[in-house]
C-alpha positions as CSV (number, residue, x, y, z in Angstrom):
1,M,-17.1,24.0,-1.1
2,T,-14.8,26.1,-3.2
3,A,-14.5,29.0,-0.8
4,P,-13.0,27.1,2.2
5,I,-10.4,25.4,0.0
6,A,-9.4,28.8,-1.6
7,M,-9.3,30.3,1.8
8,T,-7.0,27.4,2.9
9,R,-4.8,27.9,-0.1
10,R,-4.3,31.6,0.8
11,T,-3.8,31.3,4.4
12,R,-1.7,28.1,4.5
13,P,1.7,29.8,3.7
14,N,1.3,32.2,6.7
15,A,-0.4,29.8,9.1
16,D,1.8,26.7,8.4
17,G,5.1,28.4,7.7
18,R,6.2,28.2,11.2
19,K,5.2,24.6,11.4
20,L,7.2,23.7,8.3
21,I,10.2,25.4,9.9
22,A,9.5,23.4,12.9
23,L,9.6,20.2,10.8
24,G,12.8,21.1,9.1
25,L,14.4,21.7,12.5
26,C,13.0,18.3,13.7
27,A,14.5,16.5,10.7
28,A,17.9,18.4,11.0
29,L,18.1,17.5,14.8
30,I,17.1,13.9,14.3
31,L,19.8,13.5,11.6
32,T,22.4,15.2,13.9
33,L,21.6,13.0,16.8
34,Y,22.6,10.0,14.7
35,V,26.2,11.4,14.2
36,P,28.6,9.1,16.0
37,V,29.9,12.0,18.3
38,F,26.4,11.8,20.2
39,P,26.4,9.0,22.9
40,W,23.5,6.5,22.7
41,F,25.3,3.9,25.0
42,Q,27.5,4.8,27.9
43,V,29.5,2.2,30.0
44,A,28.6,3.2,33.6
45,D,30.8,0.7,35.5
46,Q,33.6,-0.3,33.2
47,D,35.6,-2.6,35.7
48,A,32.5,-4.6,36.6
49,L,31.1,-4.8,33.1
50,Y,34.3,-5.8,31.4
51,G,35.1,-8.3,34.2
52,A,31.5,-9.9,33.7
53,M,32.4,-10.1,30.0
54,G,35.7,-11.7,30.7
55,L,37.7,-9.4,28.6
56,K,41.5,-9.3,28.5
57,A,43.6,-6.1,29.1
58,S,44.6,-5.9,25.5
59,V,40.9,-5.8,24.4
60,I,39.7,-3.4,27.0
61,K,42.4,-0.9,25.6
62,K,40.5,-0.8,22.3
63,L,37.2,0.0,23.8
64,T,35.7,3.5,24.7
65,P,33.1,4.2,27.3
66,D,30.7,6.0,24.9
67,H,29.1,4.6,21.7
68,S,26.6,5.7,19.2
69,V,23.9,3.8,17.6
70,L,26.1,3.6,14.4
71,T,29.2,2.3,16.2
72,F,27.9,0.0,18.9
73,L,28.4,-2.9,16.7
74,S,32.2,-2.2,16.5
75,F,32.0,-2.6,20.3
76,V,30.3,-6.0,20.1
77,E,32.9,-7.2,17.5
78,T,35.8,-6.1,19.6
79,S,34.5,-7.4,22.8
80,K,33.1,-10.6,21.0
81,Q,29.9,-10.4,22.8
82,G,27.7,-12.2,20.1
83,V,24.7,-12.1,22.6
84,L,24.3,-8.4,21.8
85,G,25.2,-8.7,18.2
86,F,21.8,-9.6,16.7
87,W,19.8,-6.8,18.5
88,A,22.4,-4.1,17.9
89,F,22.4,-5.2,14.2
90,L,18.6,-4.6,14.0
91,L,19.0,-1.3,15.8
92,L,21.5,-0.2,13.3
93,I,19.2,-1.1,10.3
94,V,16.2,0.8,11.8
95,S,18.5,3.7,12.4
96,A,19.7,3.7,9.0
97,A,16.2,3.4,7.5
98,A,15.2,6.4,9.7
99,I,18.0,8.5,8.3
100,V,17.3,7.6,4.7
101,L,13.6,8.4,5.2
102,C,14.3,11.8,6.6
103,L,16.6,12.5,3.8
104,L,14.0,11.4,1.3
105,S,11.4,13.7,3.0
106,V,13.8,16.7,2.5
107,F,14.6,15.8,-1.1
108,T,10.9,15.2,-1.9
109,Y,9.9,18.6,-0.5
110,F,12.2,20.4,-2.8
111,R,11.0,18.4,-5.8
112,R,7.4,18.6,-4.8
113,R,6.4,20.6,-7.9
114,R,7.4,17.8,-10.2
115,V,4.9,15.4,-8.6
116,P,1.6,15.5,-10.6
117,E,-1.8,16.6,-9.0
118,G,-0.2,18.5,-6.2
119,K,0.6,15.5,-4.1
120,G,4.3,16.3,-3.6
121,M,3.8,17.6,-0.2
122,L,1.8,14.5,0.9
123,R,4.7,12.4,-0.2
124,A,7.1,14.5,1.8
125,Y,5.0,14.3,4.9
126,S,4.6,10.4,4.4
127,F,8.4,10.0,4.3
128,F,8.9,12.4,7.3
129,Q,6.3,10.5,9.4
130,K,7.8,7.1,8.6
131,G,11.3,8.5,9.4
132,M,9.9,9.8,12.8
133,L,8.3,6.4,13.7
134,L,11.6,4.6,12.9
135,S,13.5,7.2,14.9
136,F,11.2,6.6,17.9
137,L,11.7,2.8,17.4
138,S,15.5,3.2,17.3
139,A,15.4,5.2,20.5
140,A,13.0,2.7,22.1
141,G,15.0,-0.1,20.9
142,T,18.2,1.5,22.4
143,M,16.5,1.5,25.8
144,G,15.4,-2.1,25.3
145,L,18.8,-3.2,24.4
146,I,20.2,-1.5,27.5
147,L,17.8,-3.3,29.6
148,F,18.5,-6.6,28.0
149,A,22.3,-6.2,28.4
150,N,22.1,-5.2,31.9
151,G,19.8,-8.1,32.7
152,H,22.2,-10.5,30.9
153,Y,25.3,-9.6,32.7
154,G,23.5,-8.9,36.2
155,L,24.6,-5.3,36.7
156,R,24.0,-1.7,35.4
157,G,26.8,-1.8,33.0
158,F,25.2,0.3,30.4
159,M,23.3,3.5,30.6
160,P,21.5,5.6,27.9
161,G,23.1,8.8,26.6
162,I,21.4,12.0,25.7
163,A,20.9,11.1,22.2
164,P,18.0,8.5,22.6
165,I,16.2,10.6,25.1
166,L,16.1,13.5,22.7
167,T,15.3,11.4,19.8
168,L,12.1,10.1,21.6
169,A,11.0,13.5,22.3
170,V,11.9,15.1,18.8
171,S,10.4,12.2,16.9
172,L,7.0,12.4,18.8
173,V,6.9,16.2,18.3
174,G,7.9,16.0,14.7
175,Y,5.3,13.2,13.9
176,G,2.5,15.4,15.6
177,I,3.2,18.5,13.6
178,S,3.6,16.5,10.3
179,K,0.2,14.9,11.0
180,R,-1.5,18.3,11.4
181,L,0.0,19.7,8.3
182,E,-0.8,16.5,6.4
183,K,-4.4,16.8,7.3
184,A,-4.7,20.4,6.0
185,E,-2.8,19.2,2.8
186,R,-5.2,16.4,2.2
187,I,-8.2,18.7,2.4
188,I,-6.6,20.8,-0.4
189,C,-5.7,17.8,-2.5
190,R,-9.1,16.2,-1.8
191,E,-7.3,13.1,-0.5
192,H,-8.3,10.9,2.4
193,G,-5.8,9.0,4.5
194,F,-5.4,5.2,5.2
195,V,-7.9,5.2,8.1
196,E,-10.6,6.5,5.8
197,E,-9.6,4.1,3.0
198,F,-9.8,1.2,5.3
199,R,-13.1,2.3,6.6
200,R,-14.5,2.4,3.0
201,N,-12.8,-0.8,1.7
202,W,-12.3,-2.9,5.0
203,V,-13.6,-6.1,3.1
204,L,-10.9,-5.7,0.4
205,F,-8.3,-5.2,3.1
206,L,-9.6,-8.4,4.8
207,F,-8.9,-10.4,1.8
208,L,-5.3,-9.2,1.9
209,V,-4.7,-10.7,5.2
210,P,-4.0,-14.2,4.1
211,C,-1.5,-12.9,1.5
212,F,0.1,-10.7,4.0
213,V,0.5,-13.7,6.5
214,F,1.9,-15.8,3.7
215,F,4.5,-13.3,2.9
216,L,5.4,-12.5,6.4
217,I,6.1,-16.2,7.2
218,N,7.9,-17.2,4.0
219,N,9.6,-14.1,2.9
220,Y,10.1,-11.5,5.6
221,L,10.7,-13.6,8.8
222,P,13.4,-15.6,7.0
223,M,15.2,-12.4,6.3
224,A,16.5,-12.5,9.8
225,G,19.0,-15.0,8.5
226,V,20.8,-12.3,6.7
227,Y,22.5,-11.8,10.1
228,F,24.5,-15.1,9.2
229,A,26.5,-13.0,6.9
230,F,28.0,-10.9,9.6
231,T,28.9,-13.8,12.1
232,Q,31.1,-16.8,12.6
233,F,28.1,-19.1,13.3
234,N,28.6,-22.1,15.6
235,F,25.8,-24.4,16.8
236,R,26.7,-23.9,20.4
237,D,25.9,-20.2,20.4
238,H,23.2,-20.4,17.7
239,L,22.3,-17.5,15.4
240,F,21.5,-15.1,18.1
241,A,24.7,-15.4,20.0
242,S,27.4,-16.5,17.5
243,P,30.4,-14.0,17.5
244,F,29.8,-10.9,15.4
245,V,32.7,-10.6,12.8
246,G,31.4,-7.6,10.8
247,F,32.4,-7.7,7.0
248,K,35.1,-10.5,7.4
249,N,32.9,-13.0,5.4
250,F,32.6,-10.5,2.6
251,E,36.4,-9.9,2.8
252,F,37.0,-13.6,2.3
253,L,34.7,-13.5,-0.7
254,V,36.6,-10.5,-2.2
255,R,39.9,-12.2,-1.7
256,S,38.7,-15.5,-3.3
257,E,36.6,-15.7,-6.4
258,I,34.0,-13.2,-6.1
259,L,35.0,-11.3,-9.4
260,H,35.2,-14.5,-11.4
261,L,31.9,-15.9,-10.1
262,T,30.3,-12.4,-10.7
263,Q,31.5,-12.4,-14.2
264,N,30.4,-15.9,-15.0
265,T,26.9,-15.4,-13.4
266,I,26.3,-12.2,-15.2
267,L,27.5,-13.2,-18.6
268,Y,25.5,-16.5,-18.5
269,N,22.4,-14.6,-17.5
270,I,22.8,-11.9,-20.1
271,V,23.0,-14.6,-22.7
272,F,20.0,-16.4,-21.3
273,I,18.0,-13.2,-21.1
274,V,18.9,-11.7,-24.5
275,V,18.9,-14.9,-26.7
276,G,16.0,-16.4,-24.6
277,N,13.6,-13.4,-25.3
278,V,14.6,-13.1,-28.7
279,L,13.9,-16.8,-29.5
280,Q,10.7,-16.7,-27.3
281,I,9.3,-13.7,-29.6
282,F,10.5,-15.5,-32.7
283,F,8.6,-18.8,-32.0
284,A,5.5,-16.9,-30.7
285,I,5.2,-15.0,-34.0
286,L,5.7,-18.1,-36.0
287,I,3.2,-20.1,-34.1
288,S,0.7,-17.2,-34.2
289,H,0.9,-17.2,-38.0
290,V,0.2,-21.0,-38.3
291,T,-3.3,-21.2,-39.8
292,N,-3.8,-24.9,-39.4
293,K,-5.1,-25.3,-35.8
294,R,-4.1,-28.9,-35.5
295,L,-0.5,-28.1,-36.6
296,R,-0.4,-25.0,-34.4
297,K,-1.3,-27.0,-31.2
298,I,1.2,-29.7,-32.1
299,S,4.0,-27.1,-32.7
300,Q,3.1,-25.3,-29.7
301,T,3.1,-28.6,-27.4
302,M,6.4,-29.8,-29.0
303,I,8.2,-26.5,-28.1
304,F,6.6,-26.4,-24.7
305,M,7.3,-30.0,-23.6
306,P,11.1,-29.7,-22.8
307,Y,10.1,-27.4,-19.9
308,F,8.7,-30.5,-18.1
309,V,11.9,-32.6,-18.5
310,S,13.5,-32.9,-15.1
311,Y,17.0,-31.7,-14.6
312,V,18.0,-35.1,-13.4
313,I,16.8,-36.7,-16.5
314,L,18.5,-33.9,-18.6
315,R,21.8,-34.9,-16.9
316,V,21.3,-38.4,-17.9
317,L,20.7,-37.4,-21.5
318,V,23.6,-35.0,-21.6
319,F,25.9,-37.8,-20.1
320,N,24.8,-40.4,-22.8
321,M,25.5,-37.9,-25.4
322,F,28.9,-36.4,-24.4
323,E,30.5,-39.3,-22.4
324,Y,34.1,-40.0,-23.6
325,E,33.7,-43.8,-24.2
326,V,30.1,-44.6,-25.1
327,G,28.6,-41.3,-25.7
328,L,26.5,-40.7,-28.7
329,V,28.5,-37.9,-30.1
330,N,31.8,-39.6,-29.8
331,N,30.5,-42.8,-31.4
332,F,29.3,-40.7,-34.3
333,V,32.7,-38.9,-34.4
334,T,34.7,-42.2,-34.4
335,S,32.4,-43.6,-37.1
336,L,33.6,-40.7,-39.4
337,G,37.2,-41.6,-38.6
338,M,37.9,-38.8,-36.2
339,Q,39.3,-38.8,-32.7
340,R,37.1,-38.8,-29.7
341,I,36.4,-35.5,-27.8
342,D,36.8,-35.3,-24.0
343,F,34.0,-33.0,-23.2
344,Y,34.0,-33.5,-19.4
345,N,37.8,-32.4,-19.4
346,T,37.5,-29.5,-21.8
347,P,36.0,-26.4,-20.3
348,G,35.5,-24.6,-23.7
349,Y,32.7,-26.5,-24.8
350,W,30.4,-26.1,-21.7
351,P,29.3,-22.5,-22.1
352,W,27.9,-23.4,-25.5
353,L,26.4,-26.7,-24.2
354,I,24.8,-25.0,-21.1
355,T,23.4,-22.2,-23.1
356,A,21.9,-24.5,-25.7
357,F,20.2,-26.8,-23.1
358,Y,18.9,-23.8,-21.2
359,L,17.3,-22.5,-24.3
360,W,15.9,-25.9,-25.4
361,K,14.2,-26.3,-21.9
362,N,12.9,-22.8,-21.3
363,V,12.1,-21.2,-24.7
364,G,8.7,-22.9,-24.9
365,Y,7.7,-21.7,-21.4
366,G,8.6,-18.1,-22.0
367,M,7.0,-18.3,-25.6
368,V,3.6,-18.8,-23.9
369,V,3.6,-15.3,-22.4
370,Y,4.4,-13.6,-25.7
371,L,1.9,-15.8,-27.5
372,A,-0.9,-14.7,-25.1
373,T,0.0,-11.0,-25.8
374,I,-0.1,-11.5,-29.6
375,T,-3.4,-13.2,-29.2
376,G,-4.8,-10.2,-27.4
377,I,-3.8,-7.9,-30.0
378,S,-6.9,-6.7,-32.0
379,T,-7.4,-8.1,-35.5
380,E,-8.4,-4.7,-36.7
381,Y,-4.8,-3.5,-36.7
382,Y,-3.9,-6.3,-39.0
383,E,-6.9,-5.8,-41.2
384,A,-6.1,-2.1,-41.6
385,A,-2.6,-2.9,-42.5
386,Q,-3.7,-5.4,-45.1
387,I,-6.0,-2.8,-46.7
388,D,-3.0,-0.4,-46.8
389,G,-1.0,-3.1,-48.5
390,A,1.4,-4.1,-45.8
391,N,2.7,-7.6,-46.2
392,I,3.2,-10.1,-43.3
393,Y,6.6,-9.0,-42.6
394,Q,5.6,-5.3,-42.4
395,Q,2.7,-6.4,-40.1
396,I,5.2,-8.1,-37.8
397,R,7.6,-5.2,-37.8
398,Y,5.2,-2.3,-37.4
399,I,2.2,-4.0,-35.3
400,T,3.4,-7.1,-33.5
401,I,6.8,-6.1,-32.3
402,P,5.9,-2.6,-31.1
403,L,2.9,-4.2,-29.2
404,L,5.1,-6.7,-27.6
405,K,7.5,-4.2,-26.1
406,P,5.6,-3.5,-22.9
407,T,5.5,-7.3,-22.1
408,F,9.3,-7.5,-23.1
409,I,10.1,-4.7,-20.8
410,I,8.3,-6.1,-17.8
411,L,9.7,-9.6,-18.3
412,L,13.4,-8.0,-18.7
413,L,12.9,-6.2,-15.4
414,Y,11.8,-9.3,-13.6
415,A,14.9,-11.1,-15.1
416,L,17.3,-8.5,-14.3
417,G,16.2,-8.6,-10.8
418,G,17.7,-12.1,-10.6
419,I,20.7,-11.4,-12.7
420,M,22.9,-12.7,-10.0
421,K,20.8,-15.8,-9.3
422,G,22.0,-18.5,-11.7
423,Q,20.2,-21.7,-12.7
424,F,21.5,-23.8,-10.0
425,E,19.8,-27.0,-11.0
426,L,21.1,-26.7,-14.6
427,F,24.7,-26.0,-13.7
428,Y,24.8,-28.5,-10.8
429,Q,23.1,-31.4,-12.8
430,L,25.2,-30.9,-15.9
431,V,28.6,-30.2,-14.3
432,G,28.3,-31.6,-10.9
433,N,31.5,-31.6,-8.7
434,N,33.8,-31.8,-11.8
435,G,36.4,-29.2,-10.7
436,T,38.0,-29.2,-14.3
437,L,35.1,-27.3,-15.5
438,F,34.6,-24.8,-12.7
439,N,36.6,-22.1,-14.3
440,A,34.1,-21.9,-17.2
441,T,30.8,-22.9,-15.5
442,D,31.0,-22.1,-11.7
443,I,28.5,-19.5,-10.7
444,F,27.4,-18.0,-7.3
445,D,24.7,-20.5,-6.6
446,T,26.9,-23.6,-7.3
447,Y,29.9,-21.9,-5.3
448,V,27.5,-21.2,-2.2
449,Y,26.2,-24.7,-2.3
450,R,29.8,-26.2,-2.2
451,I,31.0,-24.1,0.7
452,T,27.8,-24.7,2.7
453,T,27.8,-28.4,2.2
454,T,31.6,-29.2,2.2
455,Q,32.2,-26.8,5.1
456,P,29.1,-27.0,7.5
457,L,30.2,-24.2,9.7
458,S,30.7,-21.8,6.8
459,M,27.1,-20.6,6.8
460,G,28.3,-17.0,7.2
461,L,30.2,-17.2,3.9
462,G,27.2,-18.8,2.1
463,T,24.9,-16.1,3.5
464,A,27.3,-13.3,2.7
465,A,27.5,-14.6,-1.0
466,G,23.7,-14.7,-1.1
467,L,23.2,-11.2,0.4
468,F,25.7,-9.9,-2.2
469,Q,23.6,-11.5,-5.0
470,S,20.4,-10.0,-3.7
471,L,22.0,-6.5,-3.5
472,F,23.4,-6.7,-6.7
473,G,20.1,-7.6,-8.3
474,F,18.3,-4.9,-6.3
475,I,20.6,-2.1,-7.6
476,V,20.4,-3.4,-11.2
477,I,16.6,-3.5,-11.1
478,M,16.4,-0.1,-9.5
479,V,18.8,1.6,-12.0
480,T,17.0,-0.3,-14.9
481,N,13.6,1.0,-13.8
482,V,14.8,4.5,-13.4
483,C,16.2,4.5,-17.1
484,I,13.0,3.0,-18.3
485,K,10.7,5.4,-16.3
486,H,12.8,8.3,-17.8
487,K,12.2,7.0,-21.4
488,N,8.8,5.5,-21.0
489,P,7.1,5.9,-17.7
490,E,4.2,3.8,-18.6
491,Y,6.4,0.8,-18.9
492,A,8.1,1.1,-15.5
493,L,7.4,-1.3,-12.5
494,F,6.9,1.7,-10.3
């Protein structure tokens, strides 16, 4: 078994060198074909097509006969042909993903020696193959879009350029070469592919089918609604034919309150994450050191119970506490001979109140996770520390807190992923539509809710704000994960 592998190792550079060069040329050619100077769409009969579209002369002057896969959406926006927008948008996403994967394959190839167990080349081949598949899909999608557009307008207005035809051929050749090289690499690395893995563990994959279907229906298919962010939605044309407006919805957000909303949402969430986790760890440690079992259960239940209080009930409690005329706090203040406090017209109080009620409601729930981690710590560590003379504070500092670090990092990463997602129920129930308090309490979620309910046709604005939230959270969690992976690789999510 050793001899063939050794022979393969010696002969691979000579035998596969030309194939690697061919792969590099395929990747370079694919990336070049996506450059806007290469035509993917060509207008064959301009007068007939523009007449069928009902375009004015001023609009026709702005249009060019040739369009790339990266610039075709500008044609859709200028000509206001929303019926082509959604499919052109999908085509652009697939094409961008193909470009990214081809670049990742090149990047991984040059960094292959840093990947453990000699699997760097396998990763490079994997990225390359996915890039070739998406390139093939983008070229095939271009052909499909042309057929759809010609069928919609009833004439051969669009014709494919040279780029999609070349992309079809190059992606097939590149994929075939990559599969052959990957097969040889798997023999060297003693790795088997997905087909062999599926054959060995098909029962386990079968159990994944319900999970896959669930996420497909509830998470991935609704992502098509992201297209709302780039349209001026109207019910007559529905999602797939509403006018494509590009980044105008995002421009509106930038010109309005996006910076203030971003600041409010991030600052609130930073306080919630930092102070919340500190208090959760603090109470978890306290309860873990309560020796009386009955007292321990009572304490844990009392801290955990506020989590089950409805936000509607919380609103009633807050209103009865801070209302100007009959509120509990103002009655107490007037009984001391002081003036009433108008909480609902004074924004300065509410950051503190919102933070306090958030912590009151959620500390007990988060504490359970840390308490479970502390329970799982072996008692041998504490017994050894006691023998060495460590007191309870030293045991907490040098045993409990360090062993809580992995749990804290995982929870921190999950929390940072939603750093732009505010606690909508909390803010909406406590503040409602009180415009006086918006400057101090308005976050993205409440803003999106208002513009989508008060202006029913502003779905594009609401979706644009939600997409900004998701992308911001994605970037934050990716950067944080990279930083953690650099310091402590075993604590990173991936």
